[in-house]
C-alpha positions in Angstrom: -65.9 129.9 23.6 -65.4 133.4 22.3 -68.6 134.3 20.4 -68.6 138.1 20.2 -67.0 138.0 23.7 -70.1 136.2 25.1 -69.0 133.2 27.2 -70.9 130.0 26.8 -71.2 127.6 29.7 -72.2 123.9 29.8 -75.6 124.7 31.2 -76.3 126.9 28.1 -76.2 123.6 26.2 -78.0 121.4 28.8 -80.8 123.9 29.7 -81.2 122.4 33.1 -83.7 123.7 35.7 -82.6 124.6 39.2 -83.8 121.2 40.4 -81.8 119.4 37.8 -78.7 121.4 38.7 -79.2 120.5 42.4 -79.4 116.8 41.5 -76.3 116.8 39.2 -72.7 116.0 40.2 -69.6 116.1 38.1 -67.0 113.4 38.2 -63.5 114.6 37.1 -61.5 111.7 35.7 -57.7 112.1 35.3 -54.4 110.2 35.3 -54.2 108.2 38.5 -50.5 107.4 38.4 -51.3 104.2 36.6 -53.8 104.8 33.8 -54.9 107.8 31.7 -58.7 107.7 31.2 -58.3 109.7 28.0 -56.3 106.9 26.4 -58.8 104.3 27.6 -61.7 106.4 26.3 -60.4 106.3 22.8 -60.4 102.5 22.6 -63.0 101.6 25.2 -65.4 104.5 25.9 -67.8 102.4 27.9 -65.0 101.5 30.4 -64.6 105.2 31.2 -68.3 106.0 31.1 -69.1 103.2 33.6 -66.0 102.0 35.5 -64.3 105.3 35.9 -67.5 107.3 36.4 -69.0 104.9 38.9 -66.0 103.5 40.7 -66.1 104.0 44.4 -63.2 103.8 46.9 -64.0 105.2 50.4 -65.7 108.3 49.1 -69.4 108.1 48.1 -69.8 110.1 45.0 -73.4 109.5 44.0 -76.9 108.6 45.3 -79.8 107.0 43.4 -81.7 109.7 41.6 -78.7 112.0 41.0 -77.4 112.9 37.6 -73.7 112.0 36.9 -71.7 114.2 34.5 -68.5 112.5 33.3 -65.5 114.7 32.4 -62.1 113.4 31.2 -59.0 115.6 31.4 -57.6 116.6 28.0 -54.9 119.0 29.4 -54.2 121.0 32.6 -57.6 122.8 32.7 -59.5 121.4 29.7 -61.9 118.5 29.9 -64.0 116.4 27.5 -67.7 115.6 28.2 -68.0 111.9 27.6 -71.5 111.1 29.0 -74.3 112.1 31.3 -76.2 109.4 33.2 -79.0 109.2 35.6 -78.0 107.2 38.7 -80.5 104.4 38.9 -79.2 102.3 41.8 -76.4 102.0 44.4 -74.9 98.6 44.6 -73.1 98.7 47.9 -69.7 98.0 46.5 -66.5 99.3 48.0 -63.4 99.6 45.7 -65.4 98.8 42.6 -68.2 99.9 40.4 -70.8 101.0 42.9 -73.6 102.4 40.8 -75.9 101.6 37.9 -76.7 104.4 35.5 -78.9 105.1 32.5 -77.4 107.4 29.8 -79.5 110.4 29.0 -80.2 110.0 25.3 -81.2 113.6 24.5 -77.6 114.7 25.3 -75.9 112.0 23.1 -75.0 114.5 20.3 -72.8 116.3 22.9 -70.9 113.2 24.1 -67.2 113.2 23.1 -67.6 116.6 21.4 -67.8 119.3 24.1 -64.5 120.6 25.4 -64.8 122.4 28.7 -62.5 124.8 30.5 -62.4 124.3 34.3 -59.6 125.1 36.6 -59.5 122.3 39.2 -58.0 123.5 42.5 -58.7 120.6 44.8 -58.0 116.8 44.9 -61.8 116.1 44.9 -62.9 114.1 41.9 -66.6 114.7 42.6 -68.1 118.2 42.7 -71.7 119.4 43.0 -72.7 120.7 39.6 -74.7 123.6 41.1 -71.6 124.9 42.9 -69.4 125.0 39.8 -71.9 125.4 36.9 -70.8 129.0 36.3 -67.2 127.9 35.9 -67.7 125.1 33.3 -67.0 127.2 30.2 -67.5 125.6 26.8 -64.3 126.2 24.8 -65.2 124.1 21.7 -67.9 122.0 20.2 -66.0 119.5 18.0 -67.4 118.6 14.6 -67.2 114.9 15.4 -66.4 112.7 18.4 -62.9 113.3 19.8 -60.5 110.7 18.3 -57.2 111.8 19.8 -54.8 114.6 19.4 -54.0 115.8 15.9 -50.6 115.2 14.5 -48.4 117.9 16.0 -45.4 117.9 13.7 -42.5 115.5 13.7 -40.5 117.5 16.3 -43.3 117.3 18.8 -44.2 113.6 18.7 -44.2 112.0 22.2 -46.6 109.1 22.6 -47.4 106.6 25.3 -47.9 103.0 24.2 -51.7 103.5 24.6 -51.7 106.6 22.4 -49.6 104.9 19.7 -51.9 101.8 19.9 -55.0 104.0 19.4 -53.4 105.7 16.4 -52.6 102.4 14.8 -55.8 100.6 15.6 -58.1 103.6 14.7 -56.1 104.5 11.6 -56.2 108.2 12.5 -55.8 109.8 9.1 -53.4 112.7 9.8 -51.1 110.4 11.8 -51.2 107.6 9.3 -50.4 110.1 6.4 -47.5 111.5 8.4 -45.9 108.2 9.4 -46.6 105.7 6.6 -44.0 107.0 4.1 -41.5 108.5 6.5 -38.0 107.4 7.3 -36.8 108.3 10.7 -34.5 107.8 13.7 -36.7 107.3 16.7 -36.4 106.9 20.4 -38.1 104.5 22.8 -37.9 105.5 26.4 -38.6 103.2 29.3 -40.1 105.6 31.8 -39.7 103.1 34.7 -36.0 102.3 34.3 -34.8 105.3 32.3 -33.3 103.1 29.7 -33.4 104.1 26.0 -33.6 102.4 22.7 -32.7 104.1 19.4 -34.1 102.7 16.3 -34.5 103.6 12.6 -37.2 103.3 10.0 -35.9 102.8 6.5 -37.2 101.4 3.2 -35.5 98.1 4.0 -36.7 97.8 7.6 -40.2 99.3 6.9 -41.2 103.0 7.1 -42.0 104.5 10.5 -45.7 103.5 10.6 -44.7 99.9 9.9 -41.9 99.9 12.5 -44.1 101.4 15.2 -47.0 99.1 14.3 -44.7 96.2 15.1 -44.1 97.5 18.6 -47.8 97.8 19.1 -48.3 94.2 18.0 -45.5 92.6 20.0 -44.0 95.2 22.3 -40.5 94.5 21.0 -40.6 94.6 17.2 -38.1 91.7 17.0 -35.4 93.7 18.6 -33.2 91.4 20.7 -32.9 93.3 24.0 -36.5 94.5 23.9 -37.6 90.9 23.2 -35.7 89.7 26.3 -37.4 92.4 28.3 -40.9 91.4 27.2 -40.1 87.7 27.9 -38.9 88.7 31.4 -41.3 91.4 32.4 -44.3 90.7 30.2 -46.0 92.8 27.5 -47.9 94.8 30.1 -44.6 96.3 31.3 -44.2 97.8 27.8 -47.8 99.0 27.7 -47.4 100.7 31.0 -43.9 102.3 30.7 -42.8 102.8 27.1 -42.8 106.1 25.3 -42.2 106.8 21.6 -40.7 109.9 20.0 -38.9 111.0 16.9 -35.3 112.2 16.9 -34.9 112.9 13.2 -37.3 112.5 10.3 -36.6 112.1 6.5 -38.7 111.8 3.4 -38.7 108.6 1.5 -36.1 109.7 -1.1 -33.3 109.9 1.4 -30.8 107.1 1.1 -31.2 104.4 3.9 -27.5 104.7 4.7 -27.9 108.3 5.7 -30.6 107.3 8.2 -28.5 104.4 9.5 -25.5 106.6 10.0 -27.6 109.1 12.0 -29.1 106.2 14.0 -25.5 105.1 15.0 -24.7 108.7 16.0 -27.6 108.9 18.3 -26.8 105.6 19.9 -23.3 106.9 20.7 -24.7 110.3 21.9 -27.3 108.7 24.2 -25.0 105.8 25.2 -27.9 103.4 24.5 -25.7 100.5 23.8 -24.1 100.5 27.2 -26.9 101.9 29.4 -29.9 101.2 27.2 -31.6 98.5 25.1 -29.5 98.7 22.0 -27.4 95.5 21.4 -25.3 96.9 18.5 
């Protein structure tokens, strides 16, 4: 945080003594090739603040009496503080939640609001707080608890299923305003198979928010080939592998036929009828 060129660090907010610093350990939570903890945090923060924080594989991260600091990756070297807990008990569990913790209430106003810069150079998820406390720079104190990325502009929309589901379920205002009255040609990418689906949002079919909400609800939005995929592979396949982006966007006054013509052009260009999920 640039405040007259004075850098602010996490411990400037926590005011921990040397003893507290020695007892604390930071757990860095990031994408594990299956799930993104940031997506999970938006819909189920307790799952991150307990399961992800206190999960143990072979490595023993904490001991009873330690302080556990939970950070979730926002971007390459930015992290969100989601909770700080006192480790009450070790449970002796391997490949599962191995600790019980008690959230430290006095720091609650900071949870979900403090954005920290830290350049992580090793694969270690757990680091002694004392050894890195002078590297945990506070970049931003958000005015409210983090509720997802702000709408970036139509040309920069690229959402995982979990991100889209969070936007729809939480009714994030900037996203809802941007999508609810918008016509568009959009792209669904199956990141596992590489197959594409080109779709359109029109007044007749429902604007973009309505169309994408249907995918959140069913995984297929009543599209024939996507419906077959869900029946064959299950809804979880969609949740794990699908990505949503916008190819072209139009305001509500544009004639539907213009949008449909562009949808057809993109199907031909991306060959999504032959090698993707478009049936026609």
